[in-house]
C-alpha positions as CSV (number, residue, x, y, z in Angstrom):
1,M,15.6,65.2,-19.1
2,T,18.2,63.0,-17.4
3,R,21.0,61.7,-19.7
4,H,22.4,58.3,-19.5
5,T,26.0,58.4,-20.6
6,P,29.0,56.0,-20.3
7,R,29.9,57.9,-17.1
8,T,26.5,57.4,-15.6
9,T,26.6,53.7,-16.2
10,G,30.2,53.3,-15.3
11,G,29.8,55.3,-12.1
12,A,26.8,53.3,-10.9
13,C,28.6,50.1,-11.8
14,A,31.7,51.1,-9.9
15,V,29.7,51.7,-6.7
16,V,28.0,48.3,-7.1
17,L,31.4,46.7,-7.9
18,A,32.9,48.1,-4.7
19,A,30.1,46.3,-2.7
20,A,30.7,43.1,-4.8
21,Y,34.4,43.1,-3.9
22,V,33.5,43.3,-0.2
23,L,31.2,40.3,-0.6
24,A,33.8,38.5,-2.6
25,G,36.5,39.2,-0.1
26,A,34.3,38.1,2.8
27,T,33.3,34.8,1.1
28,Y,36.9,34.1,0.1
29,L,38.1,34.5,3.7
30,A,35.2,32.2,4.9
31,L,36.2,29.4,2.5
32,P,37.7,26.2,3.9
33,A,41.5,26.3,3.7
34,D,41.6,23.5,1.1
35,Q,39.4,25.6,-1.3
36,K,41.5,28.7,-1.2
37,G,43.9,30.0,-3.8
38,G,46.8,27.9,-4.7
39,T,45.3,24.6,-3.6
40,I,43.4,24.3,-6.9
41,L,46.8,24.3,-8.7
42,H,49.2,22.6,-6.3
43,E,47.0,20.1,-4.5
44,P,43.9,19.5,-6.7
45,A,43.0,16.2,-4.8
46,R,42.6,18.1,-1.6
47,Y,40.7,20.9,-3.3
48,L,38.2,18.5,-5.0
49,G,37.8,16.4,-1.9
50,S,36.9,19.5,0.1
51,L,34.6,20.9,-2.6
52,A,32.7,17.6,-2.7
53,E,31.8,18.1,1.0
54,G,30.4,21.6,0.4
55,S,30.6,24.0,-2.5
56,T,28.1,26.8,-1.7
57,L,30.6,29.4,-0.5
58,L,33.0,28.7,-3.4
59,V,30.2,29.0,-6.0
60,A,29.0,32.2,-4.4
61,N,32.5,33.6,-4.4
62,H,33.0,32.9,-8.1
63,L,29.6,34.1,-9.1
64,I,30.2,37.4,-7.3
65,L,33.6,37.8,-9.0
66,G,32.1,37.0,-12.4
67,I,29.2,39.5,-12.0
68,G,31.7,42.1,-10.6
69,A,33.9,41.6,-13.7
70,L,31.0,42.4,-16.0
71,L,30.4,45.6,-14.0
72,G,34.1,46.4,-14.3
73,I,33.8,46.5,-18.1
74,A,31.3,49.4,-17.7
75,V,33.7,51.1,-15.3
76,V,36.5,51.0,-17.8
77,I,34.3,52.5,-20.5
78,G,33.1,55.2,-18.1
79,V,36.7,56.2,-17.2
80,R,37.7,56.3,-20.8
81,D,34.9,58.7,-21.6
82,W,35.8,60.8,-18.5
83,A,39.5,60.9,-19.3
84,R,39.3,61.4,-23.1
85,P,39.7,65.2,-22.9
86,L,43.1,64.7,-21.3
87,G,44.4,63.4,-24.6
88,A,46.4,60.4,-23.4
89,G,47.3,58.5,-26.6
90,W,47.7,55.2,-24.6
91,L,44.2,55.4,-23.0
92,P,42.5,53.3,-25.7
93,W,45.1,50.6,-25.3
94,V,45.0,50.5,-21.5
95,S,41.2,50.5,-21.6
96,T,41.3,47.6,-23.9
97,L,43.6,45.7,-21.6
98,G,41.2,46.4,-18.7
99,I,38.2,45.2,-20.7
100,L,40.2,42.0,-21.6
101,G,41.2,41.5,-18.0
102,F,37.6,41.8,-16.8
103,S,36.3,39.6,-19.6
104,V,38.7,36.8,-18.8
105,T,37.8,37.2,-15.1
106,A,34.1,36.9,-15.9
107,V,34.5,33.8,-18.1
108,D,36.9,32.1,-15.8
109,N,34.8,32.6,-12.7
110,F,31.5,31.6,-14.3
111,Q,33.2,28.5,-15.7
112,I,34.6,27.5,-12.4
113,A,31.3,28.0,-10.6
114,A,29.5,25.8,-13.1
115,L,32.1,23.0,-13.6
116,D,34.0,22.6,-10.3
117,P,31.2,21.3,-8.1
118,A,30.3,18.7,-10.7
119,R,34.0,17.6,-11.0
120,A,34.2,17.4,-7.3
121,A,31.1,15.1,-7.1
122,D,32.6,12.9,-9.8
123,F,35.9,12.9,-7.9
124,A,34.2,11.7,-4.7
125,R,32.5,8.8,-6.5
126,A,35.5,7.7,-8.6
127,D,38.0,4.9,-8.1
128,P,41.7,5.8,-7.4
129,V,42.6,5.7,-11.1
130,A,39.8,8.0,-12.1
131,R,40.5,10.3,-9.2
132,T,44.0,10.7,-10.4
133,A,42.8,11.5,-14.0
134,I,40.3,14.1,-12.7
135,A,42.9,15.7,-10.4
136,V,45.6,16.1,-13.0
137,T,43.2,17.8,-15.4
138,N,41.8,20.1,-12.8
139,S,43.7,23.2,-13.9
140,M,42.2,22.8,-17.4
141,V,38.9,24.0,-16.1
142,S,40.3,27.5,-15.8
143,I,41.4,29.5,-18.8
144,D,43.6,31.6,-16.6
145,P,44.8,29.3,-13.8
146,E,47.5,31.6,-12.4
147,M,45.3,34.7,-13.0
148,W,48.0,36.7,-14.9
149,L,45.4,37.9,-17.4
150,S,42.5,38.5,-15.0
151,F,44.2,40.2,-12.0
152,G,47.3,41.2,-14.0
153,L,45.6,43.2,-16.8
154,S,43.0,44.6,-14.4
155,G,45.8,45.8,-12.2
156,V,47.5,47.5,-15.2
157,W,44.3,49.3,-16.0
158,I,43.9,50.4,-12.3
159,L,47.4,51.9,-12.5
160,G,46.7,53.6,-15.8
161,A,43.3,55.0,-14.6
162,S,44.8,56.2,-11.3
163,W,47.6,58.0,-13.2
164,L,45.2,59.7,-15.5
165,V,42.9,60.8,-12.7
166,L,46.0,62.1,-10.8
167,R,47.4,63.9,-13.9
168,G,44.1,65.6,-14.7
169,R,43.5,66.5,-11.0
170,L,40.2,64.9,-11.3
171,L,40.5,63.4,-7.8
172,P,42.9,64.0,-4.8
173,P,46.3,62.3,-5.0
174,V,45.3,59.8,-2.2
175,H,43.0,58.1,-4.7
176,A,46.0,57.4,-6.9
177,V,47.8,56.0,-3.9
178,L,44.9,53.7,-3.2
179,G,45.0,52.6,-6.9
180,L,48.7,51.7,-6.5
181,L,47.9,49.7,-3.4
182,A,45.0,47.9,-5.1
183,A,47.2,47.0,-8.1
184,T,49.9,45.7,-5.7
185,C,47.3,43.5,-4.0
186,Y,46.3,42.1,-7.4
187,L,49.9,41.3,-8.1
188,L,50.3,39.6,-4.7
189,I,47.2,37.5,-5.3
190,E,48.9,36.1,-8.4
191,V,52.2,35.6,-6.6
192,G,50.5,34.0,-3.6
193,S,48.6,31.6,-5.9
194,V,51.7,30.6,-7.8
195,L,53.8,30.1,-4.7
196,D,50.9,28.4,-2.8
197,S,51.2,30.9,0.0
198,P,48.0,31.0,2.1
199,L,49.2,33.9,4.2
200,L,50.0,36.1,1.2
201,L,46.6,35.2,-0.4
202,L,44.7,36.0,2.8
203,A,46.5,39.3,3.3
204,S,46.0,40.3,-0.3
205,A,42.3,39.3,-0.3
206,G,41.7,41.0,3.0
207,V,43.5,44.3,2.3
208,G,42.6,44.5,-1.4
209,G,39.2,42.9,-1.5
210,L,37.7,44.2,1.7
211,V,39.4,47.6,2.1
212,V,41.5,49.2,-0.6
213,G,39.7,48.0,-3.8
214,P,36.2,48.9,-2.6
215,I,37.2,52.4,-1.5
216,W,39.0,53.0,-4.8
217,Y,36.0,51.9,-6.9
218,A,33.4,53.6,-4.8
219,W,35.3,56.9,-4.8
220,L,35.8,56.6,-8.6
221,G,32.2,55.7,-9.1
222,L,30.9,58.7,-7.2
223,A,33.3,61.0,-9.1
224,L,32.1,59.7,-12.4
225,L,28.5,60.3,-11.4
226,R,29.3,63.8,-10.2
227,S,31.3,64.7,-13.3
228,D,28.4,63.6,-15.5
229,R,25.9,65.7,-13.6
230,A,28.3,68.7,-13.6
231,E,28.6,68.5,-17.4
232,E,24.9,68.2,-17.9
233,A,24.2,71.4,-15.9
234,P,26.1,73.8,-18.1
235,A,25.4,71.9,-21.3
236,S,23.6,74.8,-22.8
237,S,26.1,77.4,-21.5
238,S,29.4,78.6,-22.8
239,P,32.0,76.3,-24.3
240,G,34.4,77.2,-21.5
241,L,32.1,75.9,-18.9
242,R,31.6,72.7,-20.9
243,V,35.3,72.1,-21.1
244,A,35.7,72.7,-17.4
245,A,32.8,70.3,-16.6
246,S,34.3,67.5,-18.8
247,A,37.4,67.6,-16.7
248,G,35.4,67.4,-13.5
249,H,36.0,71.0,-12.4
250,V,32.9,73.2,-12.6
251,P,33.1,76.7,-10.9
């Protein structure tokens, strides 16, 4: 009988999340310039004006990111289950930070997808005074406008997970290197948004969203699924085999 454990769920969700990040990166790159990154913070009138002309891609981008964040919670739980035998005392804390980061990401993206098109429509119909009022309150739609909680905490979790996997020799060192690159891209997305740097945002979204992040998550997901199957196989065998399987190494 097939078991369904946190690793099974987390592994499957990680593979789907990798695909979601490719879609999110592609839709972000396809957005009009006035709907990208820092425009929402630094030039809300331009952002809302552009959004009033067409919001389909932006809504799709935020829905994909929101759904991906919900999948990310399952990945955090799966990694915590996998890495528990390594005895890292800080694992529960870092896992909680990861869950918080993904939770904020989900709420923020679903909220923006639901509210921003309506605000843009109101902006297009409003008189100059009302437009100013809508524009100056635009950042209030987001609960994490500079993304320090969403990308920041998720990046901290990626670093922690990569370190654990490297320390336990659960995956080759190159996976940890990819984790470092992914966390760096997360940080640069925040910096690019705060500084209103389209080039930095494009580079970070392109490298992190289309390449590094998906590879890191897909590789991690497949490893979680393999480790769970490996542990199931010797489940009725000797304790030594069960310990080896829990660490991902089965002879």
